[in-house]
N, CA, C, O and the ligand as a Tripos MOL2 file, in Angstrom:
@<TRIPOS>MOLECULE
protein
  201   199    51     0     0
PROTEIN
NO_CHARGES

@<TRIPOS>ATOM
      1 N         168.0730  -74.5950  129.7840 N.3       1 MET1
      2 CA        167.7510  -75.4540  128.6390 C.3       1 MET1
      3 C         166.4470  -76.2010  128.8820 C.2       1 MET1
      4 O         165.6260  -76.3320  127.9730 O.2       1 MET1
      5 N         166.2500  -76.6950  130.1120 N.am      2 ASP2
      6 CA        165.0020  -77.3740  130.4420 C.3       2 ASP2
      7 C         163.8210  -76.4350  130.2840 C.2       2 ASP2
      8 O         162.7240  -76.8470  129.9060 O.2       2 ASP2
      9 N         164.0660  -75.1540  130.5820 N.am      3 ASN3
     10 CA        163.0150  -74.1590  130.4390 C.3       3 ASN3
     11 C         162.5660  -74.0440  128.9880 C.2       3 ASN3
     12 O         161.3710  -74.0240  128.6930 O.2       3 ASN3
     13 N         163.5430  -73.9690  128.0910 N.am      4 ILE4
     14 CA        163.2350  -73.8550  126.6680 C.3       4 ILE4
     15 C         162.4940  -75.0980  126.2000 C.2       4 ILE4
     16 O         161.5510  -75.0130  125.4140 O.2       4 ILE4
     17 N         162.9260  -76.2410  126.6860 N.am      5 LYS5
     18 CA        162.2750  -77.4900  126.3080 C.3       5 LYS5
     19 C         160.8030  -77.4570  126.7080 C.2       5 LYS5
     20 O         159.9280  -77.8460  125.9340 O.2       5 LYS5
     21 N         160.5440  -76.9880  127.9210 N.am      6 GLU6
     22 CA        159.1560  -76.9090  128.3890 C.3       6 GLU6
     23 C         158.3530  -75.8960  127.5950 C.2       6 GLU6
     24 O         157.1890  -76.1250  127.2680 O.2       6 GLU6
     25 N         158.9880  -74.7690  127.2890 N.am      7 GLU7
     26 CA        158.2860  -73.7420  126.5080 C.3       7 GLU7
     27 C         157.9300  -74.2580  125.1160 C.2       7 GLU7
     28 O         156.8310  -74.0190  124.6140 O.2       7 GLU7
     29 N         158.8720  -74.9670  124.5040 N.am      8 LEU8
     30 CA        158.6080  -75.5120  123.1710 C.3       8 LEU8
     31 C         157.4930  -76.5580  123.2240 C.2       8 LEU8
     32 O         156.6540  -76.6340  122.3260 O.2       8 LEU8
     33 N         157.4980  -77.3580  124.2860 N.am      9 ALA9
     34 CA        156.4330  -78.3560  124.4490 C.3       9 ALA9
     35 C         155.0860  -77.6450  124.5880 C.2       9 ALA9
     36 O         154.0850  -78.0840  124.0240 O.2       9 ALA9
     37 N         155.0700  -76.5420  125.3450 N.am     10 ASP10
     38 CA        153.8350  -75.7620  125.4970 C.3      10 ASP10
     39 C         153.3610  -75.2280  124.1520 C.2      10 ASP10
     40 O         152.1770  -75.3080  123.8250 O.2      10 ASP10
     41 N         154.3010  -74.6790  123.3720 N.am     11 CYS11
     42 CA        153.9550  -74.1510  122.0490 C.3      11 CYS11
     43 C         153.3730  -75.2450  121.1690 C.2      11 CYS11
     44 O         152.3790  -75.0490  120.4700 O.2      11 CYS11
     45 N         154.0160  -76.3920  121.2220 N.am     12 PHE12
     46 CA        153.5630  -77.4970  120.3840 C.3      12 PHE12
     47 C         152.1440  -77.9040  120.7760 C.2      12 PHE12
     48 O         151.2980  -78.1360  119.9130 O.2      12 PHE12
     49 N         151.8940  -77.9890  122.0680 N.am     13 ALA13
     50 CA        150.5590  -78.3560  122.5540 C.3      13 ALA13
     51 C         149.5390  -77.2990  122.1310 C.2      13 ALA13
     52 O         148.4180  -77.6270  121.7420 O.2      13 ALA13
     53 N         149.9350  -76.0380  122.2110 N.am     14 TRP14
     54 CA        149.0620  -74.9280  121.8550 C.3      14 TRP14
     55 C         148.7240  -74.9570  120.3580 C.2      14 TRP14
     56 O         147.5790  -74.7430  119.9600 O.2      14 TRP14
     57 N         149.7480  -75.2270  119.5440 N.am     15 ILE15
     58 CA        149.5270  -75.3210  118.1040 C.3      15 ILE15
     59 C         148.5810  -76.4750  117.7920 C.2      15 ILE15
     60 O         147.6880  -76.3520  116.9540 O.2      15 ILE15
     61 N         148.7880  -77.5920  118.4730 N.am     16 GLY16
     62 CA        147.9090  -78.7310  118.2690 C.3      16 GLY16
     63 C         146.4730  -78.4260  118.6650 C.2      16 GLY16
     64 O         145.5260  -78.8270  117.9890 O.2      16 GLY16
     65 N         146.3280  -77.6960  119.7930 N.am     17 ALA17
     66 CA        144.9950  -77.3410  120.2760 C.3      17 ALA17
     67 C         144.3060  -76.4120  119.2860 C.2      17 ALA17
     68 O         143.1200  -76.5800  119.0030 O.2      17 ALA17
     69 N         145.0400  -75.4270  118.7540 N.am     18 LEU18
     70 CA        144.4610  -74.5020  117.7710 C.3      18 LEU18
     71 C         144.0750  -75.2290  116.4910 C.2      18 LEU18
     72 O         143.0230  -74.9660  115.9080 O.2      18 LEU18
     73 N         144.9400  -76.1510  116.0580 N.am     19 ALA19
     74 CA        144.6440  -76.9090  114.8490 C.3      19 ALA19
     75 C         143.3510  -77.7030  115.0370 C.2      19 ALA19
     76 O         142.5130  -77.7720  114.1380 O.2      19 ALA19
     77 N         143.2040  -78.3000  116.2220 N.am     20 ASN20
     78 CA        141.9770  -79.0440  116.5180 C.3      20 ASN20
     79 C         140.7700  -78.1210  116.5310 C.2      20 ASN20
     80 O         139.7200  -78.4430  115.9760 O.2      20 ASN20
     81 N         140.9330  -76.9740  117.1710 N.am     21 LEU21
     82 CA        139.8380  -76.0230  117.3210 C.3      21 LEU21
     83 C         139.3030  -75.5840  115.9560 C.2      21 LEU21
     84 O         138.0940  -75.4710  115.7500 O.2      21 LEU21
     85 N         140.2320  -75.3400  115.0320 N.am     22 TYR22
     86 CA        139.8290  -74.8780  113.7050 C.3      22 TYR22
     87 C         139.7540  -76.0140  112.6870 C.2      22 TYR22
     88 O         139.6050  -75.7860  111.4860 O.2      22 TYR22
     89 N         139.8630  -77.2490  113.1980 N.am     23 ASP23
     90 CA        139.7290  -78.4260  112.3470 C.3      23 ASP23
     91 C         140.7200  -78.3840  111.1760 C.2      23 ASP23
     92 O         140.3610  -78.6230  110.0230 O.2      23 ASP23
     93 N         141.9670  -78.0750  111.5100 N.am     24 ILE24
     94 CA        143.0230  -77.9810  110.5080 C.3      24 ILE24
     95 C         143.9100  -79.2220  110.5810 C.2      24 ILE24
     96 O         144.3210  -79.6480  111.6600 O.2      24 ILE24
     97 N         144.1950  -79.7920  109.4050 N.am     25 ASP25
     98 CA        145.1220  -80.9030  109.3300 C.3      25 ASP25
     99 C         146.5300  -80.3110  109.2580 C.2      25 ASP25
    100 O         146.9740  -79.8500  108.2060 O.2      25 ASP25
    101 N         147.2150  -80.3330  110.3920 N.am     26 LEU26
    102 CA        148.5340  -79.6790  110.4760 C.3      26 LEU26
    103 C         149.5280  -80.2310  109.4640 C.2      26 LEU26
    104 O         150.2670  -79.4800  108.8280 O.2      26 LEU26
    105 N         149.5350  -81.5380  109.3260 N.am     27 GLU27
    106 CA        150.4790  -82.1470  108.3990 C.3      27 GLU27
    107 C         150.1900  -81.6850  106.9690 C.2      27 GLU27
    108 O         151.1060  -81.3510  106.2170 O.2      27 GLU27
    109 N         148.9070  -81.6720  106.6070 N.am     28 ALA28
    110 CA        148.5290  -81.2450  105.2560 C.3      28 ALA28
    111 C         148.8800  -79.7780  105.0470 C.2      28 ALA28
    112 O         149.3640  -79.3950  103.9820 O.2      28 ALA28
    113 N         148.6330  -78.9530  106.0750 N.am     29 ALA29
    114 CA        148.9270  -77.5270  105.9750 C.3      29 ALA29
    115 C         150.4290  -77.3020  105.7910 C.2      29 ALA29
    116 O         150.8530  -76.4620  104.9980 O.2      29 ALA29
    117 N         151.2130  -78.0630  106.5310 N.am     30 PHE30
    118 CA        152.6640  -77.9190  106.4370 C.3      30 PHE30
    119 C         153.1600  -78.3270  105.0540 C.2      30 PHE30
    120 O         153.9720  -77.6340  104.4400 O.2      30 PHE30
    121 N         152.6590  -79.4620  104.5760 N.am     31 LEU31
    122 CA        153.1120  -79.9530  103.2750 C.3      31 LEU31
    123 C         152.6310  -79.0590  102.1370 C.2      31 LEU31
    124 O         153.2720  -78.9680  101.0900 O.2      31 LEU31
    125 N         151.5000  -78.4050  102.3570 N.am     32 GLU32
    126 CA        150.9850  -77.4860  101.3500 C.3      32 GLU32
    127 C         151.8960  -76.2590  101.2510 C.2      32 GLU32
    128 O         152.1500  -75.7390  100.1650 O.2      32 GLU32
    129 N         152.3740  -75.8160  102.4020 N.am     33 LYS33
    130 CA        153.2230  -74.6250  102.4330 C.3      33 LYS33
    131 C         154.6640  -74.9480  102.0610 C.2      33 LYS33
    132 O         155.3480  -74.1430  101.4280 O.2      33 LYS33
    133 N         155.1170  -76.1320  102.4610 N.am     34 TYR34
    134 CA        156.5030  -76.5400  102.1940 C.3      34 TYR34
    135 C         156.5030  -77.8450  101.4240 C.2      34 TYR34
    136 O         156.9020  -78.8840  101.9500 O.2      34 TYR34
    137 N         156.0570  -77.7940  100.1790 N.am     35 PRO35
    138 CA        155.8910  -79.0320   99.4100 C.3      35 PRO35
    139 C         157.2120  -79.6370   98.9530 C.2      35 PRO35
    140 O         157.7690  -79.2640   97.9210 O.2      35 PRO35
    141 N         157.6910  -80.5770   99.7510 N.am     36 ASP36
    142 CA        158.8350  -81.3550   99.3370 C.3      36 ASP36
    143 C         160.0660  -80.4920   99.0730 C.2      36 ASP36
    144 O         160.9430  -80.8630   98.2920 O.2      36 ASP36
    145 N         160.1170  -79.3480   99.7280 N.am     37 LYS37
    146 CA        161.2780  -78.4720   99.5690 C.3      37 LYS37
    147 C         161.8360  -78.1310  100.9360 C.2      37 LYS37
    148 O         161.1720  -78.2800  101.9610 O.2      37 LYS37
    149 N         163.0740  -77.6710  100.9190 N.am     38 CYS38
    150 CA        163.6760  -77.2180  102.1590 C.3      38 CYS38
    151 C         162.9240  -75.9650  102.6350 C.2      38 CYS38
    152 O         162.7560  -75.0270  101.8560 O.2      38 CYS38
    153 N         162.4690  -75.9300  103.8970 N.am     39 PRO39
    154 CA        161.7240  -74.7750  104.3900 C.3      39 PRO39
    155 C         162.5700  -73.5070  104.4630 C.2      39 PRO39
    156 O         162.0200  -72.4080  104.5340 O.2      39 PRO39
    157 N         163.8850  -73.6380  104.4470 N.am     40 THR40
    158 CA        164.7590  -72.4760  104.5530 C.3      40 THR40
    159 C         165.0650  -71.8530  103.1980 C.2      40 THR40
    160 O         164.8660  -70.6550  103.0000 O.2      40 THR40
    161 N         165.5530  -72.6770  102.2560 N.am     41 CYS41
    162 CA        165.9490  -72.1350  100.9550 C.3      41 CYS41
    163 C         164.8920  -72.3630   99.8850 C.2      41 CYS41
    164 O         164.9850  -71.8370   98.7750 O.2      41 CYS41
    165 N         163.8650  -73.1760  100.2460 N.am     42 ARG42
    166 CA        162.7770  -73.4810   99.3050 C.3      42 ARG42
    167 C         163.2470  -74.2080   98.0590 C.2      42 ARG42
    168 O         162.5800  -74.1790   97.0250 O.2      42 ARG42
    169 N         164.3810  -74.8510   98.1570 N.am     43 LYS43
    170 CA        164.9040  -75.5950   97.0110 C.3      43 LYS43
    171 C         164.8770  -77.0860   97.2870 C.2      43 LYS43
    172 O         164.9340  -77.5260   98.4350 O.2      43 LYS43
    173 N         164.7880  -77.8450   96.2200 N.am     44 ASN44
    174 CA        164.9030  -79.2750   96.3180 C.3      44 ASN44
    175 C         165.7710  -79.7700   95.1730 C.2      44 ASN44
    176 O         165.3250  -79.7080   94.0280 O.2      44 ASN44
    177 N         166.9690  -80.2510   95.4090 N.am     45 PRO45
    178 CA        167.5600  -80.4650   96.7210 C.3      45 PRO45
    179 C         167.9940  -79.1800   97.4240 C.2      45 PRO45
    180 O         168.2060  -78.1460   96.7910 O.2      45 PRO45
    181 N         168.1150  -79.2680   98.7010 N.am     46 CYS46
    182 CA        168.4970  -78.1210   99.5430 C.3      46 CYS46
    183 C         169.8560  -77.5760   99.1300 C.2      46 CYS46
    184 O         170.7900  -78.3340   98.8670 O.2      46 CYS46
    185 N         169.9550  -76.2290   99.0780 N.am     47 ILE47
    186 CA        171.2440  -75.6100   98.7380 C.3      47 ILE47
    187 C         171.7990  -74.7970   99.8890 C.2      47 ILE47
    188 O         172.7250  -74.0060   99.7110 O.2      47 ILE47
    189 N         171.2360  -74.9910  101.0620 N.am     48 CYS48
    190 CA        171.6540  -74.2080  102.2350 C.3      48 CYS48
    191 C         173.1500  -74.3440  102.5360 C.2      48 CYS48
    192 O         173.7710  -73.4010  103.0280 O.2      48 CYS48
    193 N         173.7280  -75.5060  102.2450 N.am     49 THR49
    194 CA        175.1150  -75.7170  102.6160 C.3      49 THR49
    195 C         176.0830  -75.2100  101.5610 C.2      49 THR49
    196 O         177.2960  -75.2440  101.7680 O.2      49 THR49
    197 N         175.5630  -74.7400  100.4330 N.am     50 ASP50
    198 CA        176.4480  -74.2490   99.3720 C.3      50 ASP50
    199 C         177.0770  -72.9180   99.7670 C.2      50 ASP50
    200 O         177.8520  -72.3490   98.9990 O.2      50 ASP50
    201 ZN        167.8730  -75.5160  102.3100 Zn       51 ZN51
@<TRIPOS>BOND
     1     1     2 1
     2     2     3 1
     3     3     4 2
     4     3     5 am
     5     5     6 1
     6     6     7 1
     7     7     8 2
     8     7     9 am
     9     9    10 1
    10    10    11 1
    11    11    12 2
    12    11    13 am
    13    13    14 1
    14    14    15 1
    15    15    16 2
    16    15    17 am
    17    17    18 1
    18    18    19 1
    19    19    20 2
    20    19    21 am
    21    21    22 1
    22    22    23 1
    23    23    24 2
    24    23    25 am
    25    25    26 1
    26    26    27 1
    27    27    28 2
    28    27    29 am
    29    29    30 1
    30    30    31 1
    31    31    32 2
    32    31    33 am
    33    33    34 1
    34    34    35 1
    35    35    36 2
    36    35    37 am
    37    37    38 1
    38    38    39 1
    39    39    40 2
    40    39    41 am
    41    41    42 1
    42    42    43 1
    43    43    44 2
    44    43    45 am
    45    45    46 1
    46    46    47 1
    47    47    48 2
    48    47    49 am
    49    49    50 1
    50    50    51 1
    51    51    52 2
    52    51    53 am
    53    53    54 1
    54    54    55 1
    55    55    56 2
    56    55    57 am
    57    57    58 1
    58    58    59 1
    59    59    60 2
    60    59    61 am
    61    61    62 1
    62    62    63 1
    63    63    64 2
    64    63    65 am
    65    65    66 1
    66    66    67 1
    67    67    68 2
    68    67    69 am
    69    69    70 1
    70    70    71 1
    71    71    72 2
    72    71    73 am
    73    73    74 1
    74    74    75 1
    75    75    76 2
    76    75    77 am
    77    77    78 1
    78    78    79 1
    79    79    80 2
    80    79    81 am
    81    81    82 1
    82    82    83 1
    83    83    84 2
    84    83    85 am
    85    85    86 1
    86    86    87 1
    87    87    88 2
    88    87    89 am
    89    89    90 1
    90    90    91 1
    91    91    92 2
    92    91    93 am
    93    93    94 1
    94    94    95 1
    95    95    96 2
    96    95    97 am
    97    97    98 1
    98    98    99 1
    99    99   100 2
   100    99   101 am
   101   101   102 1
   102   102   103 1
   103   103   104 2
   104   103   105 am
   105   105   106 1
   106   106   107 1
   107   107   108 2
   108   107   109 am
   109   109   110 1
   110   110   111 1
   111   111   112 2
   112   111   113 am
   113   113   114 1
   114   114   115 1
   115   115   116 2
   116   115   117 am
   117   117   118 1
   118   118   119 1
   119   119   120 2
   120   119   121 am
   121   121   122 1
   122   122   123 1
   123   123   124 2
   124   123   125 am
   125   125   126 1
   126   126   127 1
   127   127   128 2
   128   127   129 am
   129   129   130 1
   130   130   131 1
   131   131   132 2
   132   131   133 am
   133   133   134 1
   134   134   135 1
   135   135   136 2
   136   135   137 am
   137   137   138 1
   138   138   139 1
   139   139   140 2
   140   139   141 am
   141   141   142 1
   142   142   143 1
   143   143   144 2
   144   143   145 am
   145   145   146 1
   146   146   147 1
   147   147   148 2
   148   147   149 am
   149   149   150 1
   150   150   151 1
   151   151   152 2
   152   151   153 am
   153   153   154 1
   154   154   155 1
   155   155   156 2
   156   155   157 am
   157   157   158 1
   158   158   159 1
   159   159   160 2
   160   159   161 am
   161   161   162 1
   162   162   163 1
   163   163   164 2
   164   163   165 am
   165   165   166 1
   166   166   167 1
   167   167   168 2
   168   167   169 am
   169   169   170 1
   170   170   171 1
   171   171   172 2
   172   171   173 am
   173   173   174 1
   174   174   175 1
   175   175   176 2
   176   175   177 am
   177   177   178 1
   178   178   179 1
   179   179   180 2
   180   179   181 am
   181   181   182 1
   182   182   183 1
   183   183   184 2
   184   183   185 am
   185   185   186 1
   186   186   187 1
   187   187   188 2
   188   187   189 am
   189   189   190 1
   190   190   191 1
   191   191   192 2
   192   191   193 am
   193   193   194 1
   194   194   195 1
   195   195   196 2
   196   195   197 am
   197   197   198 1
   198   198   199 1
   199   199   200 2
@<TRIPOS>SUBSTRUCTURE
     1 MET1         2 RESIDUE 1 A MET
     2 ASP2         6 RESIDUE 1 A ASP
     3 ASN3        10 RESIDUE 1 A ASN
     4 ILE4        14 RESIDUE 1 A ILE
     5 LYS5        18 RESIDUE 1 A LYS
     6 GLU6        22 RESIDUE 1 A GLU
     7 GLU7        26 RESIDUE 1 A GLU
     8 LEU8        30 RESIDUE 1 A LEU
     9 ALA9        34 RESIDUE 1 A ALA
    10 ASP10       38 RESIDUE 1 A ASP
    11 CYS11       42 RESIDUE 1 A CYS
    12 PHE12       46 RESIDUE 1 A PHE
    13 ALA13       50 RESIDUE 1 A ALA
    14 TRP14       54 RESIDUE 1 A TRP
    15 ILE15       58 RESIDUE 1 A ILE
    16 GLY16       62 RESIDUE 1 A GLY
    17 ALA17       66 RESIDUE 1 A ALA
    18 LEU18       70 RESIDUE 1 A LEU
    19 ALA19       74 RESIDUE 1 A ALA
    20 ASN20       78 RESIDUE 1 A ASN
    21 LEU21       82 RESIDUE 1 A LEU
    22 TYR22       86 RESIDUE 1 A TYR
    23 ASP23       90 RESIDUE 1 A ASP
    24 ILE24       94 RESIDUE 1 A ILE
    25 ASP25       98 RESIDUE 1 A ASP
    26 LEU26      102 RESIDUE 1 A LEU
    27 GLU27      106 RESIDUE 1 A GLU
    28 ALA28      110 RESIDUE 1 A ALA
    29 ALA29      114 RESIDUE 1 A ALA
    30 PHE30      118 RESIDUE 1 A PHE
    31 LEU31      122 RESIDUE 1 A LEU
    32 GLU32      126 RESIDUE 1 A GLU
    33 LYS33      130 RESIDUE 1 A LYS
    34 TYR34      134 RESIDUE 1 A TYR
    35 PRO35      138 RESIDUE 1 A PRO
    36 ASP36      142 RESIDUE 1 A ASP
    37 LYS37      146 RESIDUE 1 A LYS
    38 CYS38      150 RESIDUE 1 A CYS
    39 PRO39      154 RESIDUE 1 A PRO
    40 THR40      158 RESIDUE 1 A THR
    41 CYS41      162 RESIDUE 1 A CYS
    42 ARG42      166 RESIDUE 1 A ARG
    43 LYS43      170 RESIDUE 1 A LYS
    44 ASN44      174 RESIDUE 1 A ASN
    45 PRO45      178 RESIDUE 1 A PRO
    46 CYS46      182 RESIDUE 1 A CYS
    47 ILE47      186 RESIDUE 1 A ILE
    48 CYS48      190 RESIDUE 1 A CYS
    49 THR49      194 RESIDUE 1 A THR
    50 ASP50      198 RESIDUE 1 A ASP
    51 ZN51       201 GROUP 0 **** ****
């Protein structure tokens, strides 16, 4: 489990580094792709539990 935690931390750091490199606003990019909707079902409100 600690291994996965470290790997995820590495991924997160890598994503942050790439975003910086390409001057991308990660938060804006995320909200643009998932605008106020559930990222899984794409609905608002979420219907995943139905
Ligand atoms: Zn959902």
